[in-house]
TORLUMNU-804889 format. One record per residue (C-alpha): residue in one letter; x, y, z. Coordinates in steps of 0.1 Angstrom, whole numbers, plus 5000, padded with zeros to 4 digits. Example, Ala and Ser with C-alpha at 12.3 -4.5 7.8 and 13.67 -1.06 7.14 Angstrom:
2
{rec a,{5123,4955,5078}}
{rec s,{5137,4989,5071}}
This chain:
606
{rec m,{5000,5000,5000}}
{rec f,{5015,5033,4989}}
{rec i,{5012,5068,5004}}
{rec f,{5010,5099,4982}}
{rec r,{5047,5105,4981}}
{rec l,{5044,5135,4959}}
{rec v,{5026,5155,4986}}
{rec v,{5053,5174,5006}}
{rec g,{5046,5185,5041}}
{rec l,{5015,5163,5043}}
{rec l,{4995,5168,5075}}
{rec i,{4989,5135,5093}}
{rec f,{4971,5133,5126}}
{rec e,{4950,5109,5147}}
{rec i,{4913,5111,5143}}
{rec v,{4883,5094,5160}}
{rec f,{4853,5085,5140}}
{rec a,{4825,5110,5143}}
{rec a,{4791,5097,5154}}
{rec d,{4772,5110,5124}}
{rec g,{4776,5127,5091}}
{rec w,{4808,5110,5077}}
{rec s,{4811,5085,5049}}
{rec r,{4825,5052,5062}}
{rec d,{4830,5035,5028}}
{rec v,{4866,5028,5018}}
{rec y,{4876,5038,4983}}
{rec e,{4908,5035,4963}}
{rec w,{4921,5070,4956}}
{rec t,{4946,5078,4928}}
{rec d,{4968,5108,4924}}
{rec s,{4967,5130,4893}}
{rec t,{4998,5113,4878}}
{rec g,{4983,5078,4882}}
{rec q,{5014,5066,4900}}
{rec y,{5002,5064,4936}}
{rec t,{4971,5050,4952}}
{rec v,{4958,5047,4987}}
{rec r,{4927,5030,5002}}
{rec a,{4910,5054,5025}}
{rec a,{4876,5066,5037}}
{rec f,{4865,5101,5029}}
{rec r,{4865,5125,5058}}
{rec g,{4856,5159,5043}}
{rec v,{4867,5188,5021}}
{rec e,{4879,5221,5037}}
{rec k,{4894,5251,5019}}
{rec g,{4902,5231,4988}}
{rec n,{4918,5202,5007}}
{rec v,{4904,5167,5009}}
{rec k,{4908,5147,5041}}
{rec l,{4911,5109,5038}}
{rec l,{4913,5083,5066}}
{rec k,{4937,5056,5056}}
{rec e,{4923,5020,5059}}
{rec d,{4955,5004,5072}}
{rec a,{4970,5029,5096}}
{rec g,{4939,5047,5109}}
{rec k,{4956,5080,5101}}
{rec t,{4941,5110,5083}}
{rec i,{4959,5125,5054}}
{rec q,{4951,5159,5039}}
{rec l,{4959,5170,5004}}
{rec p,{4947,5195,4977}}
{rec l,{4918,5184,4956}}
{rec e,{4937,5191,4924}}
{rec r,{4962,5164,4934}}
{rec l,{4935,5137,4929}}
{rec d,{4927,5123,4895}}
{rec d,{4894,5133,4878}}
{rec e,{4874,5104,4892}}
{rec g,{4887,5109,4927}}
{rec r,{4882,5146,4927}}
{rec k,{4846,5142,4915}}
{rec r,{4839,5115,4941}}
{rec a,{4853,5138,4968}}
{rec q,{4831,5167,4957}}
{rec l,{4800,5145,4956}}
{rec l,{4807,5129,4990}}
{rec n,{4812,5164,5004}}
{rec v,{4778,5177,4992}}
{rec e,{4762,5145,5005}}
{rec q,{4777,5153,5039}}
{rec q,{4765,5189,5037}}
{rec d,{4730,5178,5026}}
{rec f,{4728,5153,5055}}
{rec s,{4739,5179,5081}}
{rec q,{4715,5206,5068}}
{rec f,{4686,5182,5065}}
{rec e,{4690,5170,5101}}
{rec r,{4689,5206,5114}}
{rec v,{4661,5217,5090}}
{rec r,{4637,5189,5099}}
{rec e,{4637,5202,5135}}
{rec q,{4622,5235,5123}}
{rec l,{4594,5220,5102}}
{rec p,{4567,5215,5129}}
{rec a,{4567,5252,5136}}
{rec l,{4565,5263,5099}}
{rec r,{4528,5267,5099}}
{rec e,{4524,5281,5135}}
{rec r,{4553,5305,5135}}
{rec p,{4562,5311,5099}}
{rec a,{4581,5344,5105}}
{rec s,{4606,5330,5131}}
{rec t,{4608,5297,5113}}
{rec a,{4616,5314,5080}}
{rec q,{4644,5334,5096}}
{rec m,{4659,5302,5112}}
{rec l,{4657,5284,5078}}
{rec i,{4674,5313,5061}}
{rec e,{4703,5311,5086}}
{rec l,{4706,5274,5078}}
{rec h,{4704,5282,5041}}
{rec k,{4735,5305,5046}}
{rec m,{4753,5281,5069}}
{rec f,{4753,5253,5043}}
{rec p,{4760,5270,5010}}
{rec e,{4757,5239,4988}}
{rec s,{4725,5223,5002}}
{rec p,{4690,5230,4990}}
{rec y,{4666,5219,5018}}
{rec a,{4666,5251,5040}}
{rec g,{4662,5274,5010}}
{rec l,{4633,5254,4996}}
{rec w,{4613,5254,5029}}
{rec a,{4624,5290,5039}}
{rec a,{4608,5303,5006}}
{rec v,{4575,5285,5014}}
{rec a,{4575,5299,5049}}
{rec l,{4581,5334,5035}}
{rec c,{4553,5331,5009}}
{rec e,{4527,5313,5028}}
{rec g,{4534,5328,5062}}
{rec e,{4542,5364,5053}}
{rec n,{4534,5368,5016}}
{rec k,{4570,5380,5010}}
{rec v,{4571,5369,4974}}
{rec l,{4602,5388,4962}}
{rec n,{4623,5375,4991}}
{rec a,{4611,5340,4984}}
{rec k,{4620,5342,4947}}
{rec v,{4656,5352,4955}}
{rec i,{4660,5322,4978}}
{rec l,{4644,5298,4953}}
{rec k,{4667,5309,4925}}
{rec q,{4697,5303,4948}}
{rec t,{4683,5269,4957}}
{rec i,{4679,5260,4920}}
{rec s,{4715,5271,4913}}
{rec r,{4727,5248,4942}}
{rec i,{4708,5218,4928}}
{rec k,{4722,5224,4893}}
{rec a,{4757,5226,4907}}
{rec q,{4752,5192,4924}}
{rec q,{4737,5177,4892}}
{rec e,{4770,5185,4874}}
{rec l,{4785,5159,4897}}
{rec a,{4755,5135,4895}}
{rec p,{4729,5143,4868}}
{rec k,{4699,5126,4885}}
{rec r,{4706,5141,4919}}
{rec h,{4678,5161,4937}}
{rec g,{4653,5155,4909}}
{rec r,{4622,5159,4932}}
{rec t,{4638,5187,4951}}
{rec l,{4644,5206,4918}}
{rec a,{4608,5199,4907}}
{rec s,{4595,5214,4940}}
{rec a,{4618,5245,4937}}
{rec f,{4606,5252,4901}}
{rec n,{4570,5246,4911}}
{rec n,{4572,5270,4941}}
{rec l,{4590,5296,4919}}
{rec a,{4561,5293,4894}}
{rec i,{4536,5301,4922}}
{rec c,{4555,5332,4932}}
{rec e,{4554,5344,4896}}
{rec i,{4517,5337,4894}}
{rec k,{4512,5359,4924}}
{rec e,{4531,5387,4905}}
{rec r,{4510,5380,4874}}
{rec q,{4541,5369,4855}}
{rec n,{4522,5341,4839}}
{rec d,{4544,5332,4810}}
{rec s,{4574,5330,4832}}
{rec s,{4554,5308,4856}}
{rec a,{4544,5285,4828}}
{rec n,{4581,5281,4818}}
{rec n,{4590,5272,4854}}
{rec m,{4562,5246,4856}}
{rec l,{4575,5230,4824}}
{rec k,{4610,5229,4841}}
{rec s,{4593,5213,4871}}
{rec i,{4579,5186,4848}}
{rec e,{4612,5180,4831}}
{rec a,{4631,5177,4865}}
{rec t,{4618,5142,4871}}
{rec d,{4609,5111,4851}}
{rec s,{4572,5116,4859}}
{rec v,{4550,5146,4866}}
{rec p,{4546,5152,4903}}
{rec l,{4510,5156,4917}}
{rec f,{4515,5192,4927}}
{rec t,{4529,5202,4892}}
{rec l,{4500,5185,4875}}
{rec h,{4474,5203,4896}}
{rec n,{4490,5237,4893}}
{rec s,{4496,5234,4856}}
{rec r,{4460,5224,4849}}
{rec l,{4448,5253,4871}}
{rec l,{4469,5278,4852}}
{rec t,{4457,5266,4818}}
{rec e,{4421,5267,4829}}
{rec l,{4424,5302,4843}}
{rec t,{4442,5315,4812}}
{rec s,{4414,5302,4790}}
{rec d,{4388,5322,4811}}
{rec r,{4390,5359,4801}}
{rec d,{4372,5370,4832}}
{rec a,{4398,5354,4855}}
{rec g,{4424,5380,4846}}
{rec f,{4452,5355,4838}}
{rec d,{4469,5360,4805}}
{rec l,{4492,5334,4789}}
{rec t,{4505,5332,4754}}
{rec a,{4490,5306,4731}}
{rec t,{4525,5290,4727}}
{rec n,{4532,5285,4764}}
{rec r,{4496,5274,4771}}
{rec s,{4499,5248,4744}}
{rec r,{4533,5236,4756}}
{rec l,{4520,5233,4792}}
{rec m,{4489,5213,4782}}
{rec q,{4509,5190,4760}}
{rec a,{4535,5183,4787}}
{rec v,{4508,5174,4812}}
{rec a,{4489,5152,4788}}
{rec t,{4519,5133,4775}}
{rec n,{4538,5126,4808}}
{rec f,{4531,5098,4832}}
{rec v,{4517,5112,4865}}
{rec s,{4532,5098,4897}}
{rec g,{4516,5097,4931}}
{rec v,{4480,5094,4941}}
{rec h,{4454,5111,4919}}
{rec t,{4436,5131,4946}}
{rec d,{4412,5159,4939}}
{rec l,{4427,5188,4957}}
{rec t,{4409,5218,4970}}
{rec p,{4411,5246,4944}}
{rec g,{4442,5267,4949}}
{rec w,{4479,5269,4943}}
{rec y,{4500,5243,4961}}
{rec y,{4536,5247,4972}}
{rec s,{4557,5215,4974}}
{rec l,{4578,5206,5004}}
{rec d,{4589,5173,4987}}
{rec v,{4626,5166,4985}}
{rec n,{4651,5138,4979}}
{rec v,{4659,5128,5015}}
{rec p,{4697,5124,5020}}
{rec h,{4710,5089,5022}}
{rec k,{4720,5080,5058}}
{rec s,{4748,5060,5043}}
{rec v,{4767,5092,5047}}
{rec g,{4765,5086,5084}}
{rec t,{4770,5054,5105}}
{rec t,{4746,5031,5086}}
{rec q,{4773,5010,5068}}
{rec l,{4790,4982,5087}}
{rec d,{4814,4959,5069}}
{rec g,{4801,4924,5069}}
{rec i,{4766,4933,5081}}
{rec d,{4738,4937,5056}}
{rec p,{4704,4952,5065}}
{rec p,{4678,4925,5073}}
{rec n,{4657,4937,5044}}
{rec e,{4655,4966,5020}}
{rec q,{4629,4984,5041}}
{rec v,{4652,4993,5070}}
{rec e,{4681,5015,5078}}
{rec l,{4704,5014,5108}}
{rec l,{4696,5037,5138}}
{rec a,{4719,5027,5166}}
{rec v,{4748,5003,5174}}
{rec g,{4757,4989,5208}}
{rec t,{4768,4959,5227}}
{rec g,{4749,4933,5248}}
{rec f,{4757,4900,5265}}
{rec v,{4739,4868,5269}}
{rec v,{4725,4868,5305}}
{rec a,{4702,4838,5303}}
{rec p,{4694,4812,5277}}
{rec g,{4680,4831,5246}}
{rec v,{4681,4864,5264}}
{rec v,{4705,4893,5257}}
{rec l,{4709,4922,5281}}
{rec t,{4717,4957,5269}}
{rec v,{4708,4993,5279}}
{rec r,{4680,5015,5268}}
{rec p,{4700,5040,5246}}
{rec v,{4710,5011,5223}}
{rec v,{4674,5002,5214}}
{rec e,{4656,5035,5219}}
{rec t,{4664,5066,5199}}
{rec t,{4648,5100,5207}}
{rec n,{4646,5112,5171}}
{rec y,{4627,5082,5158}}
{rec t,{4593,5070,5168}}
{rec g,{4584,5045,5141}}
{rec p,{4586,5007,5142}}
{rec k,{4619,4990,5149}}
{rec l,{4637,4958,5143}}
{rec v,{4664,4949,5168}}
{rec t,{4689,4922,5158}}
{rec v,{4720,4907,5174}}
{rec v,{4752,4896,5156}}
{rec a,{4767,4867,5175}}
{rec g,{4782,4832,5172}}
{rec s,{4811,4817,5153}}
{rec p,{4808,4821,5125}}
{rec m,{4789,4854,5131}}
{rec k,{4752,4854,5121}}
{rec t,{4724,4879,5125}}
{rec l,{4694,4869,5147}}
{rec p,{4663,4891,5152}}
{rec a,{4649,4898,5187}}
{rec s,{4612,4889,5188}}
{rec d,{4604,4909,5220}}
{rec i,{4621,4935,5242}}
{rec v,{4614,4944,5278}}
{rec v,{4627,4980,5283}}
{rec t,{4623,5006,5311}}
{rec n,{4626,5043,5314}}
{rec v,{4618,5050,5277}}
{rec r,{4617,5087,5271}}
{rec s,{4603,5085,5236}}
{rec e,{4583,5054,5233}}
{rec a,{4585,5034,5201}}
{rec r,{4555,5019,5185}}
{rec s,{4550,4985,5202}}
{rec i,{4540,4961,5174}}
{rec t,{4551,4927,5162}}
{rec s,{4542,4931,5125}}
{rec f,{4535,4962,5106}}
{rec r,{4516,4955,5074}}
{rec s,{4507,4983,5051}}
{rec s,{4512,4996,5016}}
{rec e,{4542,5014,5028}}
{rec s,{4561,4987,5048}}
{rec g,{4551,4956,5029}}
{rec n,{4553,4925,5051}}
{rec a,{4582,4935,5073}}
{rec v,{4582,4920,5108}}
{rec w,{4592,4943,5136}}
{rec t,{4603,4937,5172}}
{rec k,{4577,4940,5198}}
{rec f,{4585,4966,5225}}
{rec n,{4571,4959,5260}}
{rec v,{4576,4992,5278}}
{rec i,{4578,4993,5315}}
{rec h,{4572,5025,5335}}
{rec p,{4586,5018,5369}}
{rec k,{4565,5028,5399}}
{rec p,{4580,5041,5431}}
{rec g,{4601,5014,5448}}
{rec q,{4606,4994,5416}}
{rec p,{4640,4991,5399}}
{rec s,{4644,5020,5374}}
{rec g,{4676,5010,5357}}
{rec e,{4676,5020,5320}}
{rec l,{4680,4984,5308}}
{rec a,{4666,4962,5280}}
{rec a,{4662,4925,5278}}
{rec l,{4661,4911,5242}}
{rec m,{4643,4877,5236}}
{rec v,{4663,4861,5208}}
{rec p,{4650,4828,5194}}
{rec n,{4676,4803,5182}}
{rec l,{4704,4820,5202}}
{rec e,{4727,4791,5210}}
{rec i,{4753,4810,5231}}
{rec p,{4759,4801,5268}}
{rec p,{4750,4829,5293}}
{rec l,{4776,4846,5314}}
{rec k,{4776,4841,5352}}
{rec m,{4769,4872,5373}}
{rec a,{4780,4882,5408}}
{rec v,{4754,4881,5435}}
{rec q,{4762,4916,5448}}
{rec n,{4777,4949,5437}}
{rec p,{4815,4952,5436}}
{rec s,{4834,4972,5462}}
{rec v,{4853,5004,5454}}
{rec g,{4888,4997,5441}}
{rec t,{4879,4965,5424}}
{rec s,{4898,4960,5391}}
{rec i,{4874,4956,5362}}
{rec e,{4873,4954,5324}}
{rec v,{4844,4967,5302}}
{rec f,{4839,4944,5272}}
{rec g,{4823,4957,5240}}
{rec f,{4825,4968,5204}}
{rec e,{4838,5001,5191}}
{rec r,{4817,5021,5167}}
{rec g,{4829,5021,5131}}
{rec p,{4827,5002,5098}}
{rec k,{4853,4977,5109}}
{rec l,{4833,4968,5141}}
{rec l,{4832,4930,5134}}
{rec q,{4868,4928,5121}}
{rec r,{4882,4945,5153}}
{rec g,{4861,4922,5175}}
{rec v,{4854,4926,5212}}
{rec q,{4875,4954,5227}}
{rec r,{4884,4957,5264}}
{rec q,{4886,4989,5285}}
{rec q,{4905,4984,5317}}
{rec g,{4899,5003,5349}}
{rec d,{4885,5000,5384}}
{rec i,{4854,5008,5404}}
{rec r,{4856,5045,5416}}
{rec r,{4822,5047,5434}}
{rec e,{4791,5027,5440}}
{rec d,{4758,5045,5448}}
{rec r,{4724,5028,5451}}
{rec g,{4732,5003,5423}}
{rec r,{4751,5026,5400}}
{rec l,{4788,5022,5394}}
{rec g,{4813,5048,5385}}
{rec v,{4842,5032,5366}}
{rec s,{4875,5046,5354}}
{rec a,{4872,5026,5321}}
{rec r,{4858,5044,5291}}
{rec v,{4821,5038,5282}}
{rec k,{4812,5055,5249}}
{rec g,{4793,5047,5218}}
{rec g,{4796,5011,5207}}
{rec n,{4804,4995,5241}}
{rec r,{4773,5007,5258}}
{rec g,{4755,4976,5271}}
{rec g,{4787,4956,5274}}
{rec p,{4795,4935,5305}}
{rec i,{4816,4949,5333}}
{rec v,{4838,4920,5344}}
{rec g,{4860,4915,5374}}
{rec n,{4870,4887,5398}}
{rec g,{4859,4861,5373}}
{rec s,{4823,4872,5372}}
{rec v,{4800,4898,5356}}
{rec l,{4799,4927,5381}}
{rec g,{4775,4949,5361}}
{rec i,{4766,4965,5328}}
{rec a,{4780,4996,5310}}
{rec w,{4754,5023,5307}}
{rec q,{4768,5056,5295}}
{rec s,{4799,5078,5295}}
{rec g,{4809,5099,5325}}
{rec t,{4833,5128,5328}}
{rec n,{4869,5129,5317}}
{rec g,{4869,5096,5299}}
{rec t,{4851,5076,5327}}
{rec g,{4820,5055,5326}}
{rec i,{4788,5048,5344}}
{rec g,{4771,5014,5348}}
{rec y,{4747,4994,5368}}
{rec g,{4759,4969,5394}}
{rec a,{4751,4932,5396}}
{rec d,{4726,4937,5424}}
{rec e,{4706,4963,5404}}
{rec v,{4707,4942,5373}}
{rec r,{4693,4911,5392}}
{rec n,{4665,4931,5408}}
{rec w,{4655,4946,5374}}
{rec f,{4657,4913,5357}}
{rec y,{4636,4894,5383}}
{rec d,{4610,4922,5385}}
{rec y,{4604,4926,5347}}
{rec v,{4616,4895,5329}}
{rec q,{4605,4867,5353}}
{rec t,{4605,4839,5327}}
{rec h,{4643,4833,5330}}
{rec s,{4669,4833,5358}}
{rec i,{4705,4845,5360}}
{rec e,{4732,4820,5369}}
{rec d,{4753,4830,5400}}
{rec g,{4790,4837,5394}}
{rec d,{4817,4814,5408}}
{rec g,{4847,4835,5399}}
{rec g,{4859,4812,5371}}
{rec l,{4849,4833,5341}}
{rec g,{4877,4837,5316}}
{rec r,{4883,4863,5289}}
{rec l,{4875,4840,5260}}
{rec e,{4842,4830,5276}}
{rec v,{4832,4867,5280}}
{rec e,{4841,4875,5244}}
{rec a,{4821,4846,5231}}
{rec s,{4790,4857,5249}}
{rec t,{4793,4894,5241}}
{rec v,{4772,4903,5210}}
{rec v,{4766,4933,5187}}
{rec v,{4732,4948,5191}}
{rec l,{4718,4967,5161}}
{rec c,{4686,4988,5161}}
{rec w,{4670,4992,5127}}
{rec g,{4642,5016,5117}}
{rec k,{4619,5020,5087}}
{rec r,{4638,5035,5058}}
{rec v,{4626,5070,5049}}
{rec n,{4622,5073,5011}}
{rec a,{4604,5107,5010}}
{rec t,{4593,5135,5032}}
{rec a,{4556,5124,5032}}
{rec t,{4558,5108,5067}}
{rec l,{4579,5136,5081}}
{rec l,{4555,5163,5069}}
{rec s,{4522,5145,5074}}
{rec e,{4513,5164,5106}}
{rec m,{4517,5197,5087}}
{rec a,{4496,5187,5057}}
{rec d,{4462,5200,5048}}
{rec f,{4450,5164,5043}}
{rec s,{4447,5132,5062}}
{rec n,{4460,5113,5031}}
{rec i,{4497,5109,5035}}
{rec a,{4502,5111,4998}}
{rec n,{4495,5149,5000}}
{rec a,{4515,5154,5032}}
{rec s,{4543,5173,5014}}
{rec l,{4519,5198,4998}}
{rec l,{4510,5232,5013}}
{rec r,{4482,5253,4999}}
{rec d,{4488,5290,4994}}
{rec t,{4461,5308,5013}}
{rec w,{4468,5344,5001}}
{rec c,{4444,5359,4976}}
{rec v,{4459,5363,4942}}
{rec h,{4432,5388,4931}}
{rec c,{4441,5414,4956}}
{rec e,{4477,5403,4962}}
{rec g,{4469,5395,4998}}
{rec r,{4459,5431,5007}}
{rec g,{4422,5424,5011}}
{rec q,{4413,5452,4988}}
{rec l,{4412,5455,4950}}
{rec r,{4430,5483,4933}}
{rec c,{4409,5512,4919}}
{rec p,{4402,5506,4882}}
{rec d,{4410,5542,4875}}
{rec t,{4447,5541,4866}}
{rec k,{4452,5577,4876}}
{rec c,{4440,5570,4912}}
{rec k,{4468,5570,4937}}
{rec g,{4456,5556,4970}}
{rec g,{4421,5571,4966}}
{rec k,{4434,5604,4954}}
{rec y,{4435,5619,4920}}
{rec v,{4468,5638,4914}}
{rec f,{4468,5669,4892}}
{rec k,{4489,5700,4886}}
{rec e,{4477,5735,4894}}
{rec p,{4495,5768,4896}}
{rec r,{4502,5782,4931}}
{rec v,{4518,5813,4944}}
{rec v,{4550,5803,4961}}
{rec g,{4565,5838,4967}}
{rec r,{4567,5875,4958}}
{rec r,{4591,5895,4938}}
{rec p,{4606,5928,4951}}
{rec d,{4580,5947,4931}}
{rec g,{4552,5927,4949}}
{rec s,{4542,5906,4918}}
{rec p,{4535,5869,4926}}
{rec v,{4558,5840,4919}}
{rec t,{4538,5810,4907}}
{rec a,{4547,5773,4902}}
{rec s,{4529,5742,4890}}
{rec l,{4525,5720,4921}}
{rec n,{4507,5687,4928}}
{rec s,{4472,5690,4941}}
{rec y,{4449,5662,4952}}
{rec r,{4412,5655,4952}}
{rec p,{4393,5624,4960}}
{rec c,{4389,5598,4933}}
{rec k,{4354,5598,4920}}
{rec t,{4356,5561,4910}}
{rec c,{4365,5547,4944}}
{rec r,{4353,5577,4964}}
{rec g,{4386,5582,4981}}
{rec a,{4389,5546,4993}}
{rec g,{4418,5536,4970}}
{rec g,{4399,5506,4959}}
{rec k,{4372,5483,4970}}
{rec p,{4370,5453,4993}}
{rec c,{4380,5421,4976}}
{rec t,{4351,5397,4972}}
{rec h,{4373,5367,4968}}
{rec c,{4389,5367,5003}}
{rec n,{4387,5377,5039}}
{rec r,{4412,5405,5045}}
{rec g,{4437,5390,5020}}
{rec r,{4433,5354,5031}}
{rec l,{4413,5327,5014}}
{rec e,{4386,5309,5034}}
């Protein structure tokens, strides 16, 4: 394996895998001369330099993008925008529930995220909708939408099919902005671009295009469109296949919030040697567990319960020699802060026939064990259980925390050991000097030839926190009951512990679109329309609630005319006159500046 020798003064330093947002796939990178190659994972692009994590040495190298060959440079740029997209999307989705209730503040937050990630389109798309629908700031929204479209086109130079739905939404929303400004021909052109952005016409574009052609054919509607553009639009709608559900929408213009959701493979979802159980799931969390009774794996709550996901879950363990993946049929878990849907099978048009793990959630009552533990019932698990001490260890006891380290080479590295001692024991909780972080949560704490407890979470300054054997036993016997834990006799060896320590993986339903994410914001109960948002501002009066006076000379209810006025006197006393503006009430609107719009209620549609 060669290093890039031509790079002089190369910066090399240690790096720890980030929890989210980084590509874990290893690629072969070649320099621009074609002489040198290196196998490494992509770590990011900063100020024209690409960072690569070498596969063999675990070191990060940094070099200018132009030193890579064309394929490597393009790959690095594409992986970089995928990282930016993932990071922006995760922050943007937190703002969406408030978009309808607090559009002004939400729009400002989205605009800041739009600026923070200058290559990603999500914040800009949704900020423009918030500005239009929330505050009727059409000009501001147009500027942001044009920037969003430019970003998508820049990404499509790297991958032609990238962000097709996002681009279709951006052009559709820009078309609505132009309709509100009565720029109907420009709007028609953008609707055509929305149609061309994807392989099939989205539902929102179909509806808006049909409405525009219908209004432009009605002379009383006040919408003008050239015959050529109208014909092109009608032909495009008629000849393209229409995707989605053909739902009769309430009359009006519809913004689209639909986007191409970023692939979580940019994050921690790829583990070498472990494939998803089926194509419908993606990885949510990785941790450790150990066999505590026949067919039962013990782990901790954070491994199987994630606060940012509330859908169905499938929990699996990877164990045995050779390693194989086994699903957990049931889970007993306590202290769940964000309860997952407790179901054994989830059958619908969206999830097919996927079978999910059943969650039995326990909310401890006063006096009951409240440890954040989880017991996984794993059929066909043929691994002997570990023996556990009958009481908590004393302070000063030497211990080892067994578990897996987070990262794509998790299986290849095998079970890792963190050595330390018991620093404190307080009502069943242990403070240990060994590190507890990420992948080894849920691993056994071993000392004196027995399991002394279970690793729970990280402490301060590289320490860890766990539950002692006594707390584990009380929890297990209160909530599991169908199995028992074998008492430790002090004869437990390292190889036995490693053989009974397993990888625990929590999988969730794969997100292919924003429909589920946005369903609570939609105008409809039908999830197919969840990514649509109806514009409620009146187009006739431009959201003012009042129609303009038909007299073109009327300015705010006043008629402006010139008349001579004396503005001074000369030395001889003769007047100095000038032609100045004078005003009188408009006879057409009687000084009102217009008349109430009959199509809306103070600028808003009913």
